[in-house]
C-alpha positions, 0 to 999 in steps of 0.5 A, a space after each residue: 500500500 503506497 504511503 499516499 493511501 495509508 491512513 490511521 485506521 489501517 493500524 490493524 492491517 499495516 501496524 502502528 508505525 506505518 499507519 502513523 507515517 501515513 497520518 503524518 504524510 496525508 493528514 498533517 502533510 509533513 514530508 515523509 519518505 516515498 515508499 509503501 507499507 506491507 500488510 501484516 498479513 502479507 508479511 506473515 504469509 512471506 515468513 510462513 512461505 519461506 519457513 523463516 519463523 524458526 530461523 529468525 527466532 533462533 538468530 534472535 535467541 542466539 544474538 540476545 543470549 550473547 548481548 547483555 546490553 543492547 548498546 554493545 556491538 553485535 557480531 551476528 553479521 547480516 544473516 537476517 538480511 540474507 534470509 530475506 534476500 534469498 527468500 521468494 514471494 
């Protein structure tokens, strides 16, 4: 959904950040980046289709078990990014 079409009442379908960005752009007319929002349903279908839930959970568990403080550098690399780039729609 293009941000030009996003409204605050789409929070259930697009999530709070996307709905708020749409409100900022379309209701109060503040500058926002060009872009689009992916529905929470489409995102879930993508994760399910590519069997990523368990792999992402495993990476998060591994990462947070080794990072006692969120301000410390993370040495987990771009493995999460790689999962998404190698996935299909």
